[in-house]
C-alpha positions as a Python dict, from the first residue, in 0.01 Angstrom:
ca = {
    (1, 'X'): (0, 0, 0),
    (2, 'X'): (283, 242, 87),
    (3, 'X'): (455, 159, -241),
    (4, 'X'): (138, 246, -434),
    (5, 'X'): (107, 577, -250),
    (6, 'X'): (471, 666, -324),
    (7, 'X'): (427, 561, -683),
    (8, 'X'): (117, 779, -721),
    (9, 'X'): (294, 1073, -548),
    (10, 'X'): (571, 1062, -809),
    (11, 'X'): (308, 1125, -1073),
    (12, 'X'): (186, 1438, -887),
    (13, 'X'): (525, 1559, -761),
    (14, 'X'): (559, 1852, -1011),
    (15, 'X'): (214, 1981, -912),
    (16, 'X'): (295, 1945, -540),
    (17, 'X'): (626, 2131, -586),
    (18, 'X'): (447, 2406, -776),
    (19, 'X'): (186, 2438, -502),
    (20, 'X'): (453, 2454, -230),
    (21, 'X'): (648, 2718, -427),
    (22, 'X'): (334, 2929, -481),
    (23, 'X'): (233, 2904, -116),
    (24, 'X'): (585, 3010, -11),
    (25, 'X'): (571, 3312, -244),
    (26, 'X'): (231, 3419, -109),
    (27, 'X'): (351, 3391, 251),
    (28, 'X'): (666, 3597, 174),
    (29, 'X'): (456, 3864, -3),
    (30, 'X'): (211, 3888, 288),
    (31, 'X'): (495, 3919, 540),
    (32, 'X'): (662, 4193, 333),
    (33, 'X'): (330, 4374, 283),
    (34, 'X'): (247, 4355, 655),
    (35, 'X'): (591, 4495, 742),
    (36, 'X'): (534, 4787, 503),
    (37, 'X'): (191, 4864, 648),
    (38, 'X'): (326, 4837, 1004),
    (39, 'X'): (596, 5095, 924),
    (40, 'X'): (339, 5359, 820),
    (41, 'X'): (253, 5605, 1099),
    (42, 'X'): (-77, 5794, 1119),
    (43, 'X'): (-106, 6143, 976),
    (44, 'X'): (-19, 6302, 645),
    (45, 'X'): (299, 6458, 516),
    (46, 'X'): (270, 6837, 502),
    (47, 'X'): (256, 7004, 164),
    (48, 'X'): (598, 7079, 26),
    (49, 'X'): (734, 7426, 74),
    (50, 'X'): (825, 7633, -230),
    (51, 'X'): (1197, 7580, -192),
    (52, 'X'): (1356, 7240, -244),
    (53, 'X'): (1497, 7058, 53),
    (54, 'X'): (1822, 6870, 94),
    (55, 'X'): (1874, 6638, -204),
    (56, 'X'): (1938, 6330, 9),
    (57, 'X'): (1740, 6026, 117),
    (58, 'X'): (1755, 6068, 497),
    (59, 'X'): (1477, 5809, 546),
    (60, 'X'): (1300, 5547, 339),
    (61, 'X'): (985, 5486, 546),
    (62, 'X'): (814, 5611, 862),
    (63, 'X'): (983, 5352, 1084),
    (64, 'X'): (1316, 5527, 1015),
    (65, 'X'): (1183, 5841, 1192),
    (66, 'X'): (1166, 5914, 1567),
    (67, 'X'): (841, 5961, 1759),
    (68, 'X'): (544, 6074, 1550),
    (69, 'X'): (756, 6202, 1260),
    (70, 'X'): (693, 6064, 911),
    (71, 'X'): (927, 6010, 617),
    (72, 'X'): (816, 6283, 373),
    (73, 'X'): (935, 6428, 45),
    (74, 'X'): (1107, 6763, 80),
    (75, 'X'): (1099, 6844, -291),
    (76, 'X'): (1431, 6679, -372),
    (77, 'X'): (1477, 6391, -127),
    (78, 'X'): (1309, 6248, 183),
    (79, 'X'): (1348, 6350, 546),
    (80, 'X'): (1173, 6295, 880),
    (81, 'X'): (903, 6558, 928),
    (82, 'X'): (627, 6631, 1180),
    (83, 'X'): (297, 6509, 1030),
    (84, 'X'): (26, 6742, 906),
    (85, 'X'): (-216, 6813, 1188),
    (86, 'X'): (-558, 6973, 1176),
    (87, 'X'): (-659, 7138, 1502),
    (88, 'X'): (-1015, 7198, 1616),
    (89, 'X'): (-1191, 7519, 1522),
    (90, 'X'): (-1188, 7722, 1205),
    (91, 'X'): (-1005, 8021, 1071),
    (92, 'X'): (-1175, 8359, 1065),
    (93, 'X'): (-1169, 8601, 772),
    (94, 'X'): (-818, 8665, 636),
    (95, 'X'): (-626, 8917, 844),
    (96, 'X'): (-408, 9187, 691),
    (97, 'X'): (-34, 9151, 744),
    (98, 'X'): (241, 9409, 694),
    (99, 'X'): (429, 9179, 454),
    (100, 'X'): (359, 8881, 233),
    (101, 'X'): (501, 8569, 394),
    (102, 'X'): (430, 8209, 480),
    (103, 'X'): (469, 8201, 859),
    (104, 'X'): (321, 7850, 872),
    (105, 'X'): (225, 7569, 635),
    (106, 'X'): (-19, 7366, 850),
    (107, 'X'): (-175, 7373, 1197),
    (108, 'X'): (107, 7160, 1337),
    (109, 'X'): (346, 7453, 1280),
    (110, 'X'): (147, 7671, 1523),
    (111, 'X'): (175, 7676, 1904),
    (112, 'X'): (-101, 7562, 2138),
    (113, 'X'): (-452, 7580, 1992),
    (114, 'X'): (-359, 7825, 1716),
    (115, 'X'): (-432, 7730, 1356),
    (116, 'X'): (-246, 7811, 1037),
    (117, 'X'): (-484, 8055, 868),
    (118, 'X'): (-484, 8245, 541),
    (119, 'X'): (-390, 8611, 557),
    (120, 'X'): (-439, 8871, 285),
    (121, 'X'): (-100, 8766, 154),
    (122, 'X'): (18, 8428, 284),
    (123, 'X'): (-47, 8222, 599),
    (124, 'X'): (6, 8293, 972),
    (125, 'X'): (-82, 8136, 1308),
    (126, 'X'): (-394, 8276, 1472),
    (127, 'X'): (-653, 8185, 1734),
    (128, 'X'): (-944, 7980, 1596),
    (129, 'X'): (-1301, 8113, 1587),
}
């Protein structure tokens, strides 16, 4: 009986090997995919500033960055950056400023409860409404 089973297995051996190979590939893919998902931290990368950053790859994924920082494009390479944060409240009507400038790029750039709000010529931190 064992001889018959071995004999019949030889007939199916290529299919068994193919199945084992495919199963191994699927398991490796799922492990790699899970590792990639696990290395992604919550939050979004802030919009890029007008100037280009350092043209170097200082990180390759979020797990390379300390704390809550994310690996974000800086316009030329990648670097660890505080994630984009949206604070509670809303911005009031644009306020006039003495000069056109971008004092902030997102709420996370502003202290305390302040939000990054549009001015008549750029963005600045201000108290929410």
